[in-house]
C-alpha positions in Angstrom: 0.1 0.0 -0.1 2.7 2.4 1.0 4.8 1.4 -2.1 2.0 1.9 -4.5 1.5 5.4 -3.3 5.1 6.5 -3.8 5.2 5.5 -7.6 2.8 8.1 -8.6 4.4 10.6 -6.4 7.7 10.1 -7.9 6.4 10.3 -11.5 4.5 13.5 -10.7 7.8 15.0 -9.1 9.9 13.9 -12.1 7.2 15.4 -14.6 7.5 18.8 -12.6 11.4 18.9 -12.8 11.5 18.1 -16.5 8.8 20.9 -17.1 10.9 23.3 -15.0 14.1 22.4 -17.0 12.2 23.0 -20.2 11.1 26.3 -19.1 14.6 27.3 -17.8 16.0 26.4 -21.4 13.4 28.6 -23.1 14.1 31.5 -20.8 17.8 31.2 -21.4 17.5 31.3 -25.1 15.0 34.0 -25.3 17.1 37.0 -24.0 19.8 36.2 -26.7 17.2 36.7 -29.4 16.0 40.0 -27.8 19.6 41.3 -27.3 20.2 40.8 -31.1 17.0 42.8 -32.0 17.8 45.6 -29.7 21.4 45.9 -30.9 20.1 46.1 -34.5 17.7 48.7 -33.5 20.4 50.8 -31.9 22.5 50.5 -35.1 19.6 51.6 -37.2 18.9 54.4 -35.1 22.5 55.5 -34.9 22.4 55.4 -38.6 19.5 57.6 -39.0 20.8 60.3 -36.4 22.2 62.8 -39.1 18.8 63.2 -40.6 17.1 63.9 -37.3 18.9 66.9 -36.0 17.4 70.0 -37.7 19.9 72.5 -38.7 19.6 75.9 -40.7 21.5 79.0 -41.4 19.8 81.0 -38.6 19.9 81.7 -35.0 20.0 78.7 -32.7 20.3 76.0 -35.4 22.7 78.1 -37.5 26.3 77.4 -38.4 27.8 78.4 -35.0 25.7 75.9 -33.3 25.9 73.0 -35.8 28.4 71.1 -33.7 26.1 71.3 -30.7 23.0 69.8 -32.5 24.0 66.3 -32.9 27.2 64.2 -32.0 27.4 63.2 -35.6 28.0 67.1 -36.3 31.0 67.3 -34.0 33.3 68.0 -36.9 31.5 71.2 -37.6 33.1 72.7 -34.3 36.1 70.4 -33.7 37.4 69.6 -37.1 40.8 71.2 -38.2 40.1 71.2 -41.9 36.9 72.7 -42.3 35.4 74.5 -45.5 34.8 77.0 -46.9 38.0 79.1 -46.5 39.2 82.6 -47.5 41.8 82.1 -50.3 44.4 84.8 -49.8 46.8 85.3 -52.4 49.7 85.7 -49.9 49.0 82.1 -48.6 48.7 80.4 -52.1 51.6 78.2 -52.8 52.1 77.9 -56.7 53.7 74.7 -58.2 54.2 73.1 -61.6 53.4 69.7 -60.0 49.7 70.2 -59.1 47.6 67.0 -59.4 46.0 66.7 -62.8 42.4 67.3 -63.0 40.4 65.9 -66.1 36.7 66.7 -66.4 34.6 64.2 -68.3 31.1 65.9 -68.6 28.4 65.8 -71.3 24.8 67.0 -71.7 22.8 65.1 -69.1 19.1 65.0 -67.8 18.7 66.0 -64.1 15.8 66.2 -61.6 15.8 68.9 -59.1 14.7 69.2 -55.3 14.3 71.9 -52.9 16.1 70.3 -49.8 15.1 73.1 -47.5 18.7 74.3 -47.6 19.4 74.9 -51.3 18.3 73.7 -54.8 19.9 70.5 -55.7 20.2 68.7 -59.1 20.6 65.0 -59.3 21.8 63.5 -62.5 19.8 60.7 -64.2 22.8 58.8 -65.2 26.5 58.2 -63.9 28.1 59.2 -67.1 29.8 62.4 -65.7 33.1 62.2 -63.8 36.3 63.8 -63.1 39.7 62.0 -62.8 41.9 63.3 -60.1 45.4 61.8 -60.3 44.0 59.0 -62.3 41.2 58.2 -59.8 37.6 58.5 -61.0 35.0 60.5 -59.0 31.5 60.3 -60.4 29.1 63.4 -60.3 26.6 62.8 -57.4 24.9 66.2 -57.5 25.3 69.9 -57.7 23.7 72.7 -55.7 24.0 76.3 -54.9 24.9 78.9 -52.1 24.3 82.6 -51.8 26.5 84.5 -51.3 29.5 82.4 -52.2 30.9 80.4 -49.3 34.5 80.6 -50.5 36.1 84.1 -50.4 39.1 85.5 -52.6 41.1 87.9 -50.5 38.1 88.2 -48.2 35.7 89.2 -51.2 32.5 87.2 -51.8 30.7 86.6 -55.1 26.9 86.7 -55.6 26.6 82.9 -55.6 28.7 79.7 -55.7 28.0 76.4 -57.5 29.3 73.0 -55.9 29.5 70.1 -58.1 29.9 67.0 -55.8 31.7 63.9 -56.9 32.3 60.6 -55.2 34.7 57.7 -55.8 34.1 54.1 -55.4 35.3 54.2 -51.7 33.0 57.1 -50.8 35.7 59.8 -50.9 34.5 63.2 -52.1 35.9 65.8 -54.6 34.0 68.9 -55.1 34.4 71.5 -57.9 33.5 75.0 -56.6 32.5 77.8 -59.2 32.1 81.3 -58.3 29.1 83.1 -59.8 28.8 86.9 -60.5 26.1 89.1 -62.1 26.2 89.3 -65.9 24.5 87.8 -68.7 21.8 85.0 -68.2 23.2 81.7 -68.0 21.3 79.6 -70.6 22.7 76.2 -69.3 20.8 76.8 -66.1 17.6 78.3 -67.6 15.6 75.1 -67.6 16.4 74.3 -64.0 15.5 78.1 -62.9 12.2 77.7 -64.8 11.1 74.7 -62.5 13.0 75.8 -59.3 10.7 75.0 -56.3 10.0 77.7 -53.9 9.5 75.4 -50.9 10.9 72.1 -49.6 10.0 69.2 -51.9 9.6 65.6 -51.1 9.5 64.4 -54.7 12.1 65.2 -57.5 11.1 67.3 -60.3 12.2 66.1 -63.6 13.8 68.6 -66.1 12.9 67.8 -69.8 15.9 69.6 -71.2 19.4 68.2 -70.7 21.9 70.3 -69.0 25.3 71.0 -70.7 27.6 70.7 -67.8 30.7 71.8 -69.6 29.2 75.3 -70.0 28.8 75.5 -66.2 32.7 75.5 -65.9 34.6 78.7 -66.6 36.7 79.0 -69.8 39.8 79.6 -68.0 40.0 76.5 -65.7 42.8 77.7 -63.4 42.0 76.5 -60.0 43.0 76.3 -56.3 43.3 73.0 -54.5 43.1 72.3 -50.7 41.9 69.6 -48.3 38.6 70.6 -46.6 35.3 69.5 -45.7 31.5 69.4 -46.4 30.2 72.9 -45.9 26.9 71.6 -44.4 26.4 69.0 -41.5 28.0 66.6 -40.8 30.9 68.7 -42.0 32.8 65.5 -42.8 36.3 66.1 -43.8 38.9 64.5 -46.2 37.0 66.3 -49.0 39.3 67.3 -52.0 38.3 70.8 -53.0 39.1 72.3 -56.5 38.0 75.9 -56.7 38.1 77.6 -60.1 39.7 81.2 -59.9 37.6 82.4 -62.8 33.9 83.0 -62.0 30.8 82.2 -64.5 27.9 84.6 -64.9 24.3 84.4 -64.2 21.7 87.4 -64.9 20.5 89.6 -62.0 17.0 88.1 -62.4 18.4 84.5 -62.1 20.4 85.4 -59.0 17.4 87.3 -57.4 15.2 84.3 -58.1 17.4 82.1 -56.1 17.9 84.7 -53.3 13.8 85.0 -53.0 13.9 81.3 -51.9 17.4 81.2 -50.0 18.3 84.7 -48.9 21.4 83.3 -47.3 22.7 79.7 -47.3 26.2 80.4 -46.8 28.6 78.9 -44.1 31.1 81.4 -42.9 34.9 80.9 -43.7 36.7 78.7 -41.5 40.2 78.8 -40.1 43.0 77.6 -42.7 45.1 76.2 -39.8 48.2 74.6 -41.3 46.7 73.6 -44.7 48.2 74.5 -47.9 46.3 76.2 -50.8 48.0 75.1 -53.9 47.7 76.8 -57.5 49.4 75.7 -60.7 52.0 78.1 -61.8 
């Protein structure tokens, strides 16, 4: 009688222990799965940080405060090779060994957007590029600033065009072109006709192709220095090629841009120990 009572009790105890072990095993594996998910979410959030911090060219979110707005913008304040700069003749080093720049542009179709900070034109193909010391940089986009961001002997121009290029490793090279008031710029007429006055979510296609070669000055003497993006996150290691001769736009064209962006210029930054090189 006593023996028959113990068997069911033993079976019940064993079942309880097996169940407990099974639950413990489930609890042990579950946190690992949650940890992976959490890590992935953190990486995704981190990757999106630059687009969450609002910046502008005015007051509390203006250039002097960019470095405080987001940790990913720290180079804007702490960087040692920031752009734009004042190109002073007395600090320019002339040489006959300046890196060779080969421009490979042709008429291209673009779409444009108002980013909230500038008018930006995005190419429909990857057929435009520049060669810097034999390395190819493909045109990613071009955009405008007013007044010019770079200065020549402390003098600004009405506007400045930036043609941004990127190589296969993500390194950037930017052509800077000064713009002064003069005759109408026919190469940009199609873009100016469609220029959106407020920030856009969708790109606006431009039917006419843009002859990029005509956006460059006839005299292609240039200054070369190592700098940065002129907008957040102000990333450095950007190869700047700034043409000495400006191109022209009409007063009407310049004013049309300035009505949308009265001032989207970052002030000049300290040169520090950098060299500005010009071909002799």
